[in-house]
C-alpha positions as CSV (number, residue, x, y, z in Angstrom):
1,M,-35.5,45.6,6.0
2,I,-37.4,42.9,4.0
3,K,-34.5,42.6,1.5
4,R,-32.1,42.2,4.4
5,F,-34.3,39.5,5.9
6,L,-34.6,37.6,2.6
7,A,-30.8,37.8,2.1
8,C,-30.3,36.2,5.6
9,L,-32.8,33.5,4.6
10,V,-30.8,32.8,1.5
11,L,-27.5,32.6,3.4
12,L,-29.1,30.4,6.0
13,S,-30.6,28.1,3.4
14,S,-27.2,27.8,1.6
15,A,-25.4,27.0,4.9
16,V,-28.0,24.3,5.7
17,S,-27.8,22.9,2.2
18,A,-24.0,22.8,2.3
19,Q,-24.1,21.1,5.7
20,A,-26.6,18.5,4.4
21,E,-24.2,17.7,1.5
22,Q,-21.4,16.7,3.9
23,P,-21.3,12.9,4.0
24,L,-22.1,11.5,7.5
25,I,-19.6,9.0,8.8
26,P,-20.4,7.2,12.1
27,A,-17.7,6.2,14.6
28,P,-15.7,3.1,13.5
29,P,-16.5,-0.3,15.1
30,Q,-14.9,-1.2,18.4
31,L,-13.2,-4.6,18.0
32,S,-12.4,-7.4,20.4
33,A,-8.7,-7.3,19.6
34,T,-5.4,-6.2,21.1
35,A,-4.7,-3.9,18.2
36,Y,-6.2,-3.2,14.8
37,L,-5.9,-0.9,11.8
38,L,-7.6,-0.2,8.4
39,M,-5.7,1.3,5.5
40,D,-6.5,2.4,2.0
41,A,-3.9,0.5,-0.1
42,H,-3.8,3.0,-2.9
43,T,-3.2,6.0,-0.8
44,G,-1.8,4.6,2.4
45,Q,-4.3,6.6,4.4
46,I,-5.3,5.2,7.7
47,L,-9.1,5.0,8.2
48,V,-9.3,3.3,11.6
49,E,-6.7,2.5,14.2
50,E,-6.5,1.3,17.8
51,N,-3.2,0.5,19.6
52,A,-1.6,0.7,16.1
53,D,1.9,1.3,17.5
54,K,1.8,-1.2,20.3
55,Q,4.5,-3.8,19.8
56,V,3.3,-7.4,19.8
57,P,4.6,-10.8,18.6
58,P,3.4,-11.3,14.9
59,A,3.4,-15.1,14.9
60,S,3.1,-16.4,11.3
61,L,2.3,-13.0,10.0
62,T,6.1,-12.9,9.9
63,K,5.9,-15.1,6.8
64,M,4.5,-12.1,4.8
65,M,8.0,-10.7,4.9
66,T,9.6,-14.1,4.1
67,A,7.4,-14.3,1.0
68,Y,8.0,-10.6,0.1
69,I,11.8,-11.1,0.1
70,V,11.6,-14.3,-2.0
71,S,9.4,-12.4,-4.5
72,E,12.0,-9.6,-4.5
73,E,14.8,-12.0,-5.3
74,I,12.8,-13.6,-8.1
75,E,12.1,-10.2,-9.6
76,K,15.7,-9.2,-9.4
77,G,16.7,-12.4,-11.1
78,T,19.0,-13.7,-8.3
79,I,16.8,-16.8,-8.0
80,K,14.2,-18.4,-10.3
81,E,10.8,-19.9,-9.5
82,T,12.0,-23.2,-11.0
83,D,15.2,-23.4,-8.9
84,E,15.2,-26.5,-6.8
85,V,15.9,-26.1,-3.1
86,L,17.6,-28.8,-1.1
87,I,15.7,-29.3,2.2
88,S,17.9,-29.2,5.3
89,E,17.4,-31.2,8.4
90,K,16.7,-28.0,10.3
91,A,13.8,-27.1,8.0
92,W,12.4,-30.7,8.1
93,R,12.5,-30.9,11.9
94,K,10.8,-27.6,12.6
95,G,7.5,-28.0,14.4
96,G,4.3,-26.1,14.1
97,S,2.5,-25.8,10.8
98,K,4.1,-27.7,8.0
99,M,4.2,-28.1,4.2
100,F,5.6,-31.7,4.9
101,V,8.8,-31.5,2.9
102,K,11.4,-34.2,3.5
103,V,15.0,-33.8,4.4
104,G,17.3,-34.2,1.4
105,E,14.6,-33.8,-1.3
106,K,14.7,-30.9,-3.8
107,V,11.6,-28.7,-4.0
108,P,11.0,-25.9,-6.6
109,V,11.0,-22.3,-5.2
110,I,7.5,-21.6,-6.4
111,D,6.2,-24.7,-4.5
112,L,7.9,-23.6,-1.3
113,L,6.5,-20.1,-1.8
114,R,3.0,-21.6,-2.0
115,G,3.8,-23.7,1.1
116,V,4.6,-20.4,3.0
117,I,1.6,-18.4,1.8
118,I,-1.2,-21.0,1.7
119,Q,-0.1,-23.7,4.2
120,S,1.9,-21.4,6.5
121,G,4.7,-24.0,6.5
122,N,7.5,-23.3,8.9
123,D,9.6,-25.9,7.1
124,A,9.0,-24.1,3.7
125,S,9.9,-20.8,5.3
126,I,13.2,-22.0,6.7
127,A,14.1,-23.8,3.4
128,L,13.6,-20.6,1.4
129,A,15.5,-18.5,4.0
130,E,18.5,-20.9,3.8
131,F,18.3,-20.9,0.0
132,V,18.2,-17.1,-0.3
133,S,20.7,-16.2,2.4
134,G,22.6,-19.3,3.4
135,S,21.1,-19.5,6.9
136,E,17.9,-18.4,8.7
137,E,19.9,-16.1,10.9
138,V,21.4,-14.1,8.0
139,F,17.9,-14.1,6.3
140,A,16.5,-12.5,9.5
141,E,19.0,-9.7,9.0
142,V,17.8,-9.2,5.5
143,M,14.2,-9.1,6.8
144,N,15.1,-6.3,9.2
145,Q,16.9,-4.3,6.4
146,Q,13.9,-4.7,4.2
147,A,11.6,-3.6,7.0
148,E,13.5,-0.4,7.4
149,L,13.3,0.3,3.7
150,L,9.6,-0.1,3.8
151,G,9.2,2.2,6.8
152,M,8.5,-0.5,9.3
153,H,10.4,1.3,12.1
154,D,8.9,-0.6,15.1
155,T,9.5,-4.1,13.8
156,T,12.3,-6.6,14.6
157,F,12.5,-10.0,13.1
158,K,14.5,-12.8,14.7
159,N,13.5,-15.7,12.3
160,A,11.6,-16.4,9.1
161,T,8.7,-18.2,10.6
162,G,7.3,-16.2,13.5
163,W,8.3,-18.9,15.9
164,P,8.3,-17.2,19.4
165,A,11.6,-15.5,20.2
166,E,12.5,-12.7,22.5
167,G,12.5,-9.4,20.7
168,H,10.6,-10.7,17.7
169,L,8.0,-7.9,17.6
170,T,6.0,-5.7,15.2
171,T,2.9,-3.4,15.2
172,A,-0.4,-3.2,13.4
173,R,0.8,-0.1,11.6
174,D,4.0,-1.9,10.4
175,L,2.0,-4.9,9.3
176,A,-0.3,-2.7,7.2
177,I,2.7,-1.2,5.5
178,L,4.0,-4.7,4.8
179,G,0.6,-5.9,3.6
180,R,0.4,-2.9,1.2
181,A,3.8,-3.7,-0.1
182,V,2.9,-7.4,-0.6
183,V,-0.1,-6.4,-2.7
184,M,1.4,-3.5,-4.7
185,D,5.0,-4.5,-5.2
186,H,4.7,-8.0,-6.5
187,P,1.5,-8.4,-8.5
188,Q,2.9,-11.6,-10.2
189,H,2.8,-13.5,-6.9
190,Y,0.0,-11.8,-5.0
191,P,-2.7,-14.0,-6.6
192,I,-1.2,-17.0,-4.7
193,H,-2.7,-15.5,-1.5
194,A,-6.2,-16.1,-3.0
195,E,-5.7,-19.8,-3.6
196,K,-7.8,-21.8,-1.2
197,Y,-5.9,-25.0,-1.3
198,F,-2.4,-26.3,-2.0
199,S,-1.5,-30.0,-2.3
200,F,2.1,-31.3,-1.7
201,A,3.4,-34.8,-1.0
202,G,-0.2,-36.1,-1.3
203,I,-1.4,-33.8,1.5
204,N,-4.0,-31.2,0.5
205,Q,-4.2,-28.3,3.0
206,P,-6.6,-25.3,3.0
207,N,-5.7,-21.7,3.2
208,R,-6.2,-20.6,6.8
209,N,-7.8,-17.3,5.8
210,R,-11.5,-18.0,6.4
211,L,-12.5,-14.8,4.6
212,L,-11.5,-16.3,1.2
213,W,-14.7,-18.4,1.5
214,R,-16.9,-15.8,3.0
215,D,-16.3,-12.6,1.1
216,P,-15.6,-12.6,-2.7
217,A,-13.9,-9.2,-2.3
218,V,-11.2,-10.7,-0.1
219,D,-8.1,-12.1,-1.9
220,G,-5.4,-12.4,0.8
221,I,-3.2,-12.0,2.9
222,K,-2.1,-14.0,5.9
223,T,-3.1,-15.5,9.3
224,G,-1.0,-16.0,12.4
225,H,-1.4,-17.7,15.8
226,T,0.6,-18.4,18.9
227,E,-0.4,-18.6,22.5
228,E,1.2,-15.2,23.2
229,A,0.1,-13.4,20.0
230,G,-3.4,-14.8,19.9
231,F,-5.3,-15.2,16.6
232,C,-4.2,-12.6,14.0
233,L,-5.2,-11.8,10.5
234,V,-4.0,-9.3,7.9
235,A,-6.5,-9.2,5.1
236,S,-7.0,-7.4,1.8
237,A,-10.1,-6.9,-0.2
238,Q,-11.0,-5.0,-3.3
239,K,-14.4,-3.5,-4.2
240,R,-15.6,-0.7,-6.6
241,G,-12.0,0.3,-7.4
242,M,-11.0,0.5,-3.7
243,R,-8.5,-1.8,-2.0
244,L,-8.4,-2.0,1.8
245,I,-5.8,-3.6,4.1
246,S,-7.1,-4.7,7.5
247,V,-4.9,-5.7,10.4
248,V,-6.5,-7.5,13.4
249,L,-4.2,-8.7,16.2
250,G,-4.7,-10.6,19.4
251,T,-8.2,-12.0,19.1
252,E,-9.4,-15.1,21.0
253,S,-10.2,-17.5,18.2
254,D,-9.9,-18.2,14.4
255,E,-13.6,-17.3,14.1
256,Q,-13.2,-14.0,15.9
257,R,-10.3,-12.8,13.9
258,A,-12.3,-13.4,10.7
259,A,-15.4,-11.7,12.1
260,E,-13.6,-8.7,13.4
261,S,-11.7,-8.2,10.1
262,Q,-15.1,-8.3,8.3
263,K,-16.3,-5.5,10.5
264,L,-13.4,-3.3,9.6
265,L,-13.6,-4.0,5.9
266,A,-17.3,-3.5,5.8
267,Y,-17.0,-0.1,7.5
268,G,-14.3,1.1,5.1
269,F,-16.2,0.1,2.0
270,R,-19.5,1.5,3.3
271,Y,-18.3,5.0,4.2
272,Y,-15.1,5.7,2.2
273,Q,-14.0,5.6,-1.4
274,T,-10.7,5.9,-3.3
275,H,-11.0,8.7,-5.7
276,K,-8.6,9.1,-8.7
277,V,-7.8,12.8,-9.1
278,Y,-5.3,12.6,-12.0
279,G,-3.8,10.0,-14.3
280,P,-0.2,10.1,-15.6
281,D,-1.4,11.2,-19.1
282,D,-3.6,14.0,-17.9
283,V,-2.4,17.5,-18.9
284,L,-3.4,19.8,-16.1
285,Q,-2.7,23.0,-17.9
286,T,-0.1,24.6,-20.2
287,E,2.6,27.0,-19.1
288,R,4.7,29.6,-20.9
289,V,8.2,28.5,-21.9
290,W,10.9,31.2,-22.5
291,G,13.5,30.6,-25.2
292,G,11.9,27.4,-26.6
293,K,11.0,26.2,-30.0
294,E,7.5,25.8,-28.6
295,P,5.9,28.7,-26.7
296,E,4.1,26.5,-24.2
297,V,4.5,23.1,-22.4
298,G,1.9,20.9,-20.9
299,I,2.1,20.2,-17.2
300,A,1.2,16.7,-15.8
301,V,1.8,14.4,-12.9
302,K,4.3,11.6,-13.0
303,E,2.0,8.9,-11.7
304,E,-1.7,8.4,-10.8
305,V,-2.9,10.5,-7.9
306,F,-5.4,8.9,-5.6
307,V,-7.1,10.3,-2.4
308,T,-9.3,8.6,0.2
309,I,-12.5,10.5,0.7
310,P,-15.9,10.0,2.4
311,R,-18.2,8.3,0.0
312,G,-19.9,10.9,-2.2
313,G,-17.5,13.7,-1.2
314,E,-15.9,14.3,-4.6
315,D,-17.2,17.9,-4.8
316,N,-15.2,18.8,-1.8
317,I,-11.8,18.1,-3.4
318,K,-9.7,20.9,-4.7
319,A,-6.3,20.7,-6.5
320,D,-3.8,23.5,-6.9
321,L,-0.9,23.5,-9.3
322,I,2.1,25.5,-8.0
323,I,4.9,26.1,-10.5
324,D,8.5,26.8,-9.3
325,G,9.1,30.1,-11.1
326,E,9.2,30.8,-14.9
327,L,10.1,27.9,-17.3
328,E,13.1,28.2,-19.6
329,A,14.1,25.9,-22.5
330,P,15.5,23.4,-22.8
331,L,13.1,21.2,-20.9
332,E,13.1,17.4,-20.8
333,K,9.9,15.3,-20.7
334,G,9.0,14.4,-17.1
335,Q,11.2,17.2,-15.7
336,P,9.9,18.4,-12.3
337,V,8.7,22.0,-12.4
338,G,6.5,22.3,-9.3
339,K,3.9,20.4,-7.3
340,V,0.2,19.6,-7.2
341,V,-1.5,20.0,-3.8
342,V,-4.8,18.2,-3.3
343,T,-7.0,19.3,-0.4
344,L,-10.3,18.0,1.0
345,D,-12.4,20.5,2.9
346,G,-9.2,22.7,3.2
347,E,-7.0,19.9,4.6
348,T,-4.1,18.6,2.4
349,V,-4.6,15.0,1.5
350,A,-2.0,14.6,-1.2
351,E,1.0,16.4,-2.6
352,V,2.8,15.2,-5.7
353,K,5.4,16.5,-8.2
354,A,4.3,18.4,-11.3
355,V,6.3,17.5,-14.4
356,T,6.5,18.5,-18.0
357,A,4.2,16.4,-20.3
358,E,6.7,16.7,-23.2
359,G,10.2,18.0,-23.9
360,V,10.8,21.5,-25.3
361,E,14.0,22.2,-27.3
362,E,15.9,25.4,-27.1
363,A,15.0,27.9,-29.8
364,G,17.4,29.5,-32.3
365,F,19.4,32.6,-31.4
366,F,17.0,35.3,-32.7
367,K,14.0,33.6,-31.0
368,R,15.8,33.5,-27.7
369,M,16.8,37.1,-28.0
370,W,13.3,38.2,-28.8
371,D,12.0,36.2,-25.8
372,A,14.6,37.8,-23.6
373,I,13.5,41.3,-24.7
374,K,9.8,40.5,-24.1
375,R,10.6,39.1,-20.7
376,F,12.6,42.2,-19.8
377,V,9.9,44.5,-20.8
378,M,7.2,42.5,-19.1
379,G,9.2,42.7,-15.9
380,F,8.4,46.4,-15.6
381,F,4.7,45.7,-15.5
382,S,4.6,42.7,-13.2
């Protein structure tokens, strides 16, 4: 009886201890905004969301896509940063925020890109759209095609600036997807988003993202404002190896969009972390290879595997390697042979392909025959 009682005490103590080890995460902050969302940029996991799929006008957040496409074209080599863009009358006449280019002058692509990102210039956006696609209308079609490729399925662009137009709509979720792409896909141009000032034509204008002055972890991305959209901000910050993307839409002031964005980012950094499970050079284990010059092959993952977890929750991560049957030579390096499933407290948080860490050539005739005999015999005992 006493032994049974002591055993119960041990079990109870273990349960309490395990419960105590679980990280405690409070409810996310409630923001004064039409819609908002917080994403881990490395994993794409959503940490906080409210009205994330509600379609709203994006205002100048549209220019994130304009800049993204220009960076794509530069990377593909179809245009160069040094190409000079002839400024049209349409671009020059456009109202709203301006870079203050003049009709008929030629401006390098890289200067116009800074005018879009830092100064939120409508004139710079139209000039680049016309240079890339011939007209702003055709460029808008390219924007929509790119949006579909990125998975922004609830977004429709009508222009390159975010100027109010019927049907020009997006969502907080889609803007987070775009923000992540801006950061991850074009690292050569993303640092422009952190520049606090840009001077052109003798006019020095500040970046409208207030968080660049308030929080050293913040290094982008874009503000937006129209009467219908309210004050909006997509921000990105990096701290302790974690990068977050926050989207705050429809606030009442410039100050409020900055303050509400800070609340989201602070919550994410305080209670979550990005954990690297595997790197591309990590050999997870070795597997038997039949008919090969080498008897075994290392199994790895093709790229880095990250998961978002509650801060301090590393011990609750489990990774399982699942191989698709027996391996036979020849095998090429990087050949898919199965998958790695990563779980957190029993819930799948990542699933990636498992690949061979090196190639294995086919063995000679006698070695292959001997392996075939061993494999046949072993089949009787499996």
